[in-house]
Residue, then its C-alpha position, 0 to 999 in steps of 0.5 A: m664451837e671454837p677451838r679454844a672452848r674445846v681445849h677448855i672442855l677437854i682440860a676440864a674433862f681431864v681434871a674431872g677424870a683424874a679427880l675421880l680416879g684419885a677418889a676411888p675407894a681404898r680397900a682395907r689391907v687384909l693382915m689376917s683372914q678371919k679363918d686364920a684369926l680363928a685358928v690363932a684364937f682357938p688352936g686345935a679346936k673348932p669354934e661354934r659360931r653364934t649370933a646374938y640379936l640384942t634388945d634395945a635394953q641390952t644395947r643401951t646397957i652395952e653402950e653405957s658400959a662401953q662408953s661407945k655406940l654400937e653400929s649394929k644390934i646383931w653380933t656374930y661371935y665364936v666360942a670354944g670351951s671358955t674362949f670367945a672371939y668377937f669381931d669389930s669393924h669400925l672407922v678409924r679416921t676415914m677408913n675401916e679397920t677390923v679387930m678380933v678381941v679374944v676374951g676368956a671366961e673370966g671376962t678379961v681380954r686374952f689378946v687383940e689382933i688387927l685383921s684389916f686396916a685401910e688407913p696409912e700403915d704409919y697409923l697401924a697399931s703395933k703388936r707391942w702396943l696391942g700387948q697392953f690389952p691381955g688381962r684387961r677387963l671392962d673398967d675405968d682403967l681400960a682407957l687411954r691416958r689412964g691404964l693404956r698408953n696412946i700411940a704417938g702420931a696415931s691417936l685415932t687408931s688407939e682410940a678406935v681399937t680401945r673403943a672396939v675392945r670396950r664394946a667387945l667386953a661389954v657385949h661379952r658381959i651381957l651375953n655371957a654374964a661375965p662377972v663385974k669386978 
């Protein structure tokens, strides 16, 4: 093989290797562990872990009321007294995010926490923005540019979090017969 051909092969191998290194999957930045999140959701209480296996009919009803597709028919959630915590992992743009939605017995959001976020930090929802969710229930106003403000420059994040909250409330409604108002 000619020396010139070897150089071209080495350059091609170097470029391919560099591309592979750059394409390594990014890990989600963990902002809060599930254990810590449950301690925030249920201060001083030990929540009971439950697993729901949704039927096809329940899944359709949830997807219709949430206006969002469910990724799984299996939902694990936590309960202590009249408080429920649901975890939703989903893609924002190309990377994962996990949120915890804490719901009261009356079917309204108590609060939302972001537990992990793999997108660039500039797109992370602020505590102030998440402050729009407490007291909300699953209705037409639980939507961006209706009852919720968008995040300037991070509209995909605001859409993803809003869909996660809608899914959690819809699952809660089905599993706990939360009243519809």
